[in-house]
N, C-alpha and C positions, 0 to 999 in steps of 0.2 A: 413738426418740425424737431431736428435734432440738434443738439448742441455743436456736434462735430462729425463730420464723416472724413475718415482718412483713407486714401487710395495706396493701397499698398502695404502689404504686411510684413516687409522685411524687418531688419533691427532697428529701423527708424520708426515705421509705422506702427508695429505692435506695441514697442515701449512707449511712445506716445501715446497710444489708445488705453494703455494701462495707467498711465500718468494721469490722462484726463479723465479718466474713471474716479480714480483716487481724488481730484479735484472736483467732482461732482458734476461733469458734465454726462451727458447721455449721448454716447459715442457709438457710431458705427463703423466698422474696419471692412475694408473690400479689398478681396485677395484674388487674383486671377488664376493662381496655381497652388502652391501651399504656403502658409504662414512660416515666419522665418527666412523669407526672400532667398536671395543668391547666400548671403553668408551661411546659414544653416544649410541651404539642399545642395547649393553647387559650390561652395566656395570654402569660408573659414572651417568650418567642421569637419566636411569631407575629405579635406587636404591633410587636417592634422590626424585623421584617423589613419590616412595612407603614411604619414610621416612616422608616425609610431610603428606602423609595418616596418619602415625604413630602418629606423633607430634599432629595432630589435635585429633585423641582418646584421646593421651595423655592429651591436654587441657582440653576436654571434661571431662574425669574423674577427673579430679580435679577441676571442675566448682564452687563446692561448697566453695573451698579456696577464690573464688573471689566473691561469695555472689550470684551465680547464680544457680536456681535450673534448673535440667535437669531429664527430666521424664524417659528417655531412648532414645537409638540410634541405628540405624543398620550400619552394614559395609558390603559392598558389593566388595569382591576382583576383580571380574568380571568387574565393573564400575570402580575401580582403575586402571586395567589394561586398557581399552580403554582411561582413560586419559593420563595414562602413554604413551600408544602408539602414542595418537594423538601428545603428546609435542616430542616424538621422532621423529616422521614423520616431524614435522613443523621445526625442527633444521635439519635434513637430506637435507630437500629441501633449507633451508636457506645456509647449506655449498656448495651445488650444484651451487645455484647463485652466490656465491663467486667466487667459482672456475670457470665457465663462466665469470663472469665479469672482472677475472684478465687474462683472455685469456688461461687457463689451458684446454688442452684436457682430456676428461674423458673417458676411456674405461672401460666397465664393463666386465670382465673375468679373467680366473685363468691364471697370468703368470708363465715363466719358463726360466731360464736363458739356453742360448744355444751357447752363446761366451761374452767373458767378455766387448763386447760393442753391444750385440744384446739381446733382449727379444722376446719370443714368445708368442702370445697371441691371441686366436680364429682364429687358422690358420694362422695368419698374423706375419711376421718379422718386428720388430722394431728397428732401430739402433740408439744410442745414444752416445754423448761423455762420458756422467757418468750415472751410475745406480745407485740408491738409495733404498736399499731394507729397508722396513718399515711394516712388516708382523705382528707385535706383539705378541701376546701370545693367549693362549686357556686353560681352567682349566685342571687341573692334576688329576688325578685319583689315590686313594690310591691301592695299588696292593695287595686285600685281596678276599678272598672267599665272593663272594654274592655281590659284588662290581657293578657287572653288571645287577642287579635285575630292574626291570622298576622303582620301587618304590626310586631307590640309585638316586639321581639328583645332576647336579651341578647348579651354580649360573645361567646359563643361562636357564635351564628348569626352574629354581624357579620364573623366571621372566615370563614365560608364564602360571604361574597357574591362575585357575579362581576360587579356591575353597581354604580354609584356612584350613590345616590339622590340627587336634584336638592336636596332638602330633607330634611335629618335633625333630629330632636329627641331631644336627651339627657335624660334623668331622672336627675338625679345630678351634682353637681358635685364628685365626688371625684377620686382617681386615675384610675381607669378610663375614667370618663366624660370627664376632661378630655384624656386620651390619645388617645382616639377622636375626640372633636370636633376636636383639632388636626390628626390622621391623615386625617379625612374633609373637613376644611375644604382642606387643600391637595389632596385628591383633586378637588375641585370641589364639594361639597355646600355648601349654603347651611345652617349649624349654629347651632341653639338649644339651650343649655343652661338647664335647669329644676332649681335645688337648693333643697331646701326648707328647709336651715339659713341663717341671716344672712350667712355666708359660704362660699364655695368653698374647698376644701381646708382645713375646718376645724381638721384635726389640727395644721396646720403655723402656725410662727410668723407672727403676723399680718402684719407687714411684706412678709414674702415672698409670703404669699397674695393680698394689695392688689395688689402688684406685677405678680402673674400676671393680676388683673383687667385691668390697663391693657392688657399684652401681647396677650389675648384680644381686646380691644376693638379693637386694630390691625389683627389677623387677620381682624375683620369677623364675629368669634362672639358672637352676642347671648347676652349671660347676664342671668339673673332669679334672683337671692337671695330669701331669705324668702318663696318659692312653693311651693305646695302644689299638686299634681296631684289633680283632683277626677273627672274621668273623661276616658275616651279614647273615640273613637267613629271609625267609616270614615262618610264623607258625600259623596256626587258624586264618587267617586274618590279622595278624599284622606283621610289622618288626622288628626283633629283633638283636638288636647290641650288641653283645659280646666284653667285654672289660676286658683288663688286668691291675687292677688298682694298685695303690701304695702298698696297703697292700693287697687286693684279688680280684679276678675276680668278675664281674657282669654284668649284661646285662640291656639294656636300650630298653624299649618297645616303638615302635614308629609306626606313620601310614605312615611317610616319612622320608627319610634321606638325608640330605644335604651333599653332598661331598665338602668340602672347604679346600682342603690342597695344595693350592698352585696353580701356573701356570707354563706352560712349553712355551718355544718358539714356534713359528710357523714357521716351515721352509719345511713342506711335500710340495713334488712337485717343489720346486724351483731348483733344479738339482744345487746345491753348490758344490758337488764333481766334476761334470763335469768340471765343469771350474775352479776347485782348490781356493775354497774359504774354509779357515779354520774354524773350530769349535771347543769349548771345552764343554763338557756336552750339547751338541746340540745349544750353543749359538753362535752367530757368532762374532768373534775374529776381533776387529777393533783398529787401531792405535789412536793417539790424533786428527786426523783430520777425524775419523770416516771412513776411508778408511780401507777396508776388505785387505786381502793378495793378492787379486787382483787389479791391478791399475785401478782405473778408476771406480770401485764398491764400494759403501759406504754402511754402515749400520747403524741404530738407533733405540732409543726405547726400547720395551722389548726384542726383538729379539737379543740384545747384552747384556741383562743382567743388574745388578745393580737394582736399583730401581725401580719397575715397578709402574709407575705412568702417567699418561697422559700428566701431565703438563712437567715433565721431557723431555718426547718424543718430545713434541712441541720445546721445547726449543733447544733439541738436533737437531731436524730437520732443524731450523733457521740456528743454528750455522753450521751444515755441508754444507749448501748449500753457506752460507757466505764464507767458507771456500774455496769451489770450485771457489767463484767468486774474491777469493785474497784477503777477509778481514780478520783481524787478532781479531776473535771472540772467546769466549769461554764460557763453560757453568760452573756456579758458583755451582759445587758440594757440597760444603761445607754448601750452603744455600738452599738445595730444601726441601721446607715445604710438611709435610703430613698431612692429615684431614682423622678423623674417624667418621663415621656420626652414633655414638651411642647415648645412652642415659645416661648421658649428653654427648655433641660431647668431642672429642679430637682433637688438633692439636698440631704439634711440628715441629721444625726446628733445624738444628744444632746438636751438640753434647749432649749424655745424660750423667749423673753422670760416669756410667759405662766405657762409652767410653771414657771420659776424665781420667778416673782413668787407664784404662789399656794403654791410651799412656801417662801416667807418667804427666800429665799437674795439676799444682797446679790452683785450683778454689775455688772460693765462691759461696754462693747461697743465692738469695734473693727468697723470697715467699710471693704472698699475696693470701687470702681466699676469695672468692668470698661471704661468709658469710658478710664479713665487707663491701660490696660494696653497696652502696645504690640504682642503679638501677637494680641488680641482686635480692636483695631483693623484689622491687616493681613487678619484673616480676615473684616471687615465683621460681625462679631458683637459689638459693643460694650456691647449693652445687659445690664443686671443689676450683680450685687453679689456679694461674699463677706462674711459676717457672722460674727463670732468673738464668744462670750459667753465670760467669766472670773468665777469666784466671788472672795469677798473674800478668798480665799488664793491668787490669780491661778491657780487650776487652770481649765484649758479644760473647759468643760461642755457647749457646744454650738457645731457648726459649721454653719452655714445658706448654701448657694449658689444663685442663680439667674443662669444664663447659661450661656455655652458650654461643653460638655464637663463640666458639672456632676457627672454619674454617674461620670466619671472622677476627675474633680478630688475626691471626697467620701473617697476611701480615706484621703489622707493627714491629714483630718480626723477619720477613724475611728480614726485611731492614734492621735492626739493624745488624744480622749476615752475610748478604751478603757485608755490608759496613765496617764491622771489627768495628763497632761503640764502643766507651768507655763508661764508666758509664758516665762521665761528658758530653758525646757529646748527651745524652738523657734527662738529667736533665736540668730543665727549658723548656720543651717542654711542653707548655700548653696543657692539656687534658680537655675537656669541661665535664661539670659536669651537671647531672649525666649521665654516660655512663660506660659501662662496661671496657672501656678504661682506664679507671683509675685504675684499678687493676694492669695494667701492669707496668704503672710508679711508683705505691707504691711498685711492686717487684723489680722494678729497684733499687729505694731507698733503699731499704730492704739487698740489697747486702752489702751495708756498716752499716745497721742499722739506717737508717737514715727515714724511711717509718713513714708518718706522721700519718695514722691511723690504726697504731699498738702499741702496749705497747713496750715499752724498753725492748730491749733482757737483759735476767739475766746475770750478770758477774760472 
């Protein structure tokens, strides 16, 4: 009898396994593919490797701005893929070593529940006091004629390409779609984004998503919002995406189509029905302790819905096993940061203006443009801004950044939102000069019109 069996070795599962081992639990981790899950093998890490390739190309193309003459360069996606694979393999190996060092038993195989305390894998039955499901999610496909064509791929297949398509149509203007749009645009593809909703990045603060639309246009990426794909067909050697637009129907000619229309929970083969685990729209229902409708069976990460983020799954995994051990832990859902690796980067935590308005919260806004930040100017990356939201009690409820190194800067904002800091708590924190972080302090000061490097507000 084990203390805990975890199904799924992604960022939720393997982190939970290590924490469980630290708490003295005899733990088994079952993974059908490679540890690290989507994040490490087909998501966060591989795309960031390609993002760095794109960033290098972006810098080379702007070399003249830094008084450097470049006569020309060649980019090989095949070699970039080899670099990406090498990074992934190294990290996968590192996770395996961590699991081994922590005494976690790792089994490669496809698991299924056969009882509330029993998991079957590779013809063996394993009994455990607790079971944790952390099987994550898989790309969802738009149900439209032609979606099954070989030239219509998901993010999984996009990361295995060895040649850059001349024309790439991206269906979906969310995080994944726009990251790939920016990456392949820098690689040399002519990219067109088709988004069904009225705005790209619909879950973000509207001001940030609107600004991103402008930046995409500058990168020569065509974006169609409020546009529904009606059919995809292959004709005369090219792939045609038929779209019903806001005003009229149109067709996007491409060589490859990236389907980026969200993700769905991965529950196939788990036998949830057999043991009585309740789901809603395929997402596993859990209580405040991450326990499912069956006692002793828990679930975390993408498979339970909410924000589908690796770091959220990791935190849920830690908290779930700590609760099993009787500890009083919780996930601070009001302060889950999100990062988008586009050009420029976007990072956000807490409420947007629209969310605050919907909740009837009286709020104030402070902003600071990177164009007035010395470090950003020296980097040649002075586009974008930092935006701070504070409620009627001066508690910081939202931080939104679009600009250079937004993904690194958001940590300070996350600390503010997580700890429900007031404006007065942040003021007086000395930010080193010259750094991008100074823009955060200026935005905090601007909430009350006290920013130093901004002209006084007009009264």
